[in-house]
C-alpha positions as semicolon CSV with decimal commas, in nm:
position;residue;x (nm);y (nm);z (nm)
1;M;0,314;1,909;-1,060
2;R;-0,067;1,893;-1,083
3;K;-0,092;1,820;-0,711
4;Y;0,122;2,123;-0,632
5;I;-0,094;2,346;-0,848
6;L;-0,412;2,201;-0,699
7;Y;-0,290;2,252;-0,342
8;T;-0,177;2,605;-0,422
9;I;-0,514;2,691;-0,576
10;L;-0,697;2,532;-0,282
11;L;-0,486;2,722;-0,033
12;A;-0,528;3,049;-0,221
13;C;-0,904;3,006;-0,248
14;A;-0,936;2,920;0,117
15;T;-0,709;3,204;0,224
16;F;-0,848;3,480;0,007
17;G;-1,203;3,358;-0,037
18;T;-1,313;3,415;0,321
19;A;-1,338;3,796;0,290
20;G;-1,098;3,889;0,565
21;A;-1,179;3,603;0,800
22;Q;-0,878;3,416;0,928
23;T;-0,840;3,076;0,767
24;K;-0,720;2,801;0,993
25;A;-0,561;2,492;0,848
26;G;-0,403;2,182;0,987
27;Y;-0,132;1,964;0,848
28;L;-0,005;1,617;0,923
29;H;0,185;1,320;0,787
30;Y;-0,082;1,058;0,718
31;D;0,159;0,767;0,668
32;S;0,333;0,833;1,001
33;L;0,001;0,840;1,184
34;L;-0,106;0,520;1,012
35;A;0,220;0,343;1,105
36;A;0,182;0,456;1,468
37;M;-0,155;0,286;1,507
38;P;-0,138;-0,036;1,715
39;E;-0,345;-0,220;1,453
40;Y;-0,079;-0,140;1,191
41;A;0,165;-0,393;1,340
42;Q;-0,106;-0,660;1,336
43;V;-0,180;-0,592;0,969
44;Q;0,192;-0,607;0,890
45;D;0,219;-0,942;1,069
46;E;-0,081;-1,086;0,885
47;L;0,053;-0,967;0,550
48;G;0,397;-1,110;0,634
49;K;0,249;-1,449;0,713
50;L;0,044;-1,444;0,395
51;R;0,351;-1,347;0,190
52;Q;0,548;-1,633;0,346
53;Q;0,276;-1,883;0,258
54;Y;0,257;-1,764;-0,103
55;E;0,636;-1,759;-0,129
56;A;0,663;-2,113;0,008
57;E;0,416;-2,234;-0,254
58;A;0,603;-2,050;-0,529
59;E;0,930;-2,207;-0,414
60;Y;0,763;-2,549;-0,416
61;N;0,653;-2,488;-0,777
62;E;1,004;-2,378;-0,875
63;T;1,164;-2,681;-0,710
64;S;0,921;-2,908;-0,890
65;F;0,999;-2,737;-1,221
66;K;1,375;-2,767;-1,164
67;R;1,337;-3,137;-1,087
68;Q;1,135;-3,191;-1,403
69;F;1,390;-2,996;-1,606
70;A;1,681;-3,195;-1,464
71;E;1,502;-3,521;-1,548
72;F;1,433;-3,392;-1,897
73;L;1,798;-3,300;-1,952
74;Q;1,914;-3,641;-1,829
75;G;1,680;-3,841;-2,046
76;Q;1,646;-3,625;-2,357
77;K;1,902;-3,830;-2,550
78;D;1,721;-4,155;-2,476
79;F;1,360;-4,039;-2,516
80;P;1,171;-4,121;-2,833
81;Q;1,052;-3,808;-3,019
82;V;0,692;-3,837;-2,890
83;I;0,802;-3,854;-2,524
84;L;1,055;-3,574;-2,578
85;L;0,783;-3,345;-2,716
86;K;0,545;-3,441;-2,435
87;R;0,808;-3,361;-2,172
88;Q;0,881;-3,027;-2,339
89;R;0,508;-2,941;-2,327
90;D;0,497;-3,051;-1,964
91;L;0,790;-2,823;-1,884
92;Q;0,630;-2,533;-2,071
93;N;0,302;-2,588;-1,885
94;A;0,480;-2,609;-1,549
95;M;0,665;-2,286;-1,619
96;E;0,346;-2,108;-1,725
97;R;0,161;-2,234;-1,415
98;G;0,443;-2,108;-1,195
99;L;0,434;-1,763;-1,357
100;A;0,055;-1,751;-1,340
101;Y;0,066;-1,848;-0,973
102;R;0,314;-1,567;-0,896
103;A;0,092;-1,314;-1,074
104;E;-0,219;-1,442;-0,894
105;A;-0,038;-1,438;-0,558
106;D;0,071;-1,077;-0,617
107;S;-0,285;-0,982;-0,701
108;L;-0,422;-1,162;-0,395
109;L;-0,164;-0,995;-0,173
110;R;-0,255;-0,649;-0,304
111;R;-0,624;-0,722;-0,246
112;A;-0,556;-0,858;0,104
113;E;-0,345;-0,554;0,183
114;A;-0,624;-0,319;0,075
115;D;-0,881;-0,518;0,274
116;L;-0,665;-0,530;0,587
117;Y;-0,576;-0,161;0,576
118;A;-0,929;-0,038;0,499
119;P;-1,048;-0,035;0,865
120;L;-0,731;0,150;0,969
121;H;-0,782;0,412;0,699
122;R;-1,146;0,455;0,802
123;K;-1,048;0,496;1,168
124;L;-0,769;0,743;1,088
125;D;-0,989;0,939;0,846
126;A;-1,263;0,963;1,110
127;A;-1,011;1,088;1,369
128;I;-0,878;1,348;1,125
129;R;-1,230;1,461;1,039
130;S;-1,319;1,485;1,408
131;V;-1,006;1,687;1,491
132;G;-1,072;1,913;1,194
133;L;-1,419;1,993;1,321
134;E;-1,312;2,032;1,684
135;R;-1,015;2,257;1,603
136;G;-1,208;2,463;1,348
137;Y;-0,984;2,378;1,054
138;E;-1,112;2,455;0,710
139;Y;-0,890;2,179;0,579
140;I;-0,611;1,947;0,687
141;V;-0,327;1,893;0,443
142;N;-0,138;1,565;0,415
143;L;0,227;1,663;0,381
144;D;0,332;1,313;0,270
145;A;0,271;1,412;-0,092
146;Q;0,531;1,691;-0,052
147;A;0,318;1,907;-0,278
148;L;0,297;2,188;-0,026
149;P;0,648;2,272;0,091
150;F;0,542;2,570;0,304
151;L;0,246;2,653;0,523
152;H;0,254;2,980;0,712
153;P;0,251;2,908;1,086
154;E;-0,009;3,181;1,146
155;V;-0,271;3,004;0,936
156;A;-0,169;2,642;0,984
157;E;-0,081;2,423;1,276
158;D;0,039;2,068;1,313
159;A;-0,271;1,856;1,367
160;T;-0,070;1,541;1,436
161;P;-0,078;1,553;1,820
162;Y;-0,455;1,609;1,820
163;V;-0,516;1,320;1,582
164;R;-0,287;1,095;1,789
165;L;-0,480;1,188;2,099
166;K;-0,807;1,112;1,919
167;L;-0,668;0,772;1,815
168;G;-0,546;0,704;2,168
169;N;-0,176;0,707;2,066
170;N;-0,016;0,960;2,297
């Protein structure tokens, strides 16, 4: 709701604040432009490989834990109390390590994703900025947020083809 109000106020200020001058705006779908970039597929591949590696390690940890648990269940009747307690602690530690690894892997994946996408965002942002200046837009609205359901065609145009051209994606 806040985004809608903010966009409405921005649009109203830009439209009425220019003392009769015609405001020109652009609009686009940022996520679609990002996904159309050739580098996007490379980033997706790298992230997929990284996810597979982390998942393989997590599965290894789970298999190891299941093996330990099965051995514990088989021998728990025969173990002396001291060994039984030690094995229980070992199982608890293995489970906690597995959960900690999953959390760390998720964090590392999010960081890697941000690092890998950063150059794409910079390139796309630069293209958008360049198109905005070349086309004389006062602003370019990202419609992905769906906060601005209507832009009058007399004051706004689709900037997507110009940005694609700037990126070299015809």
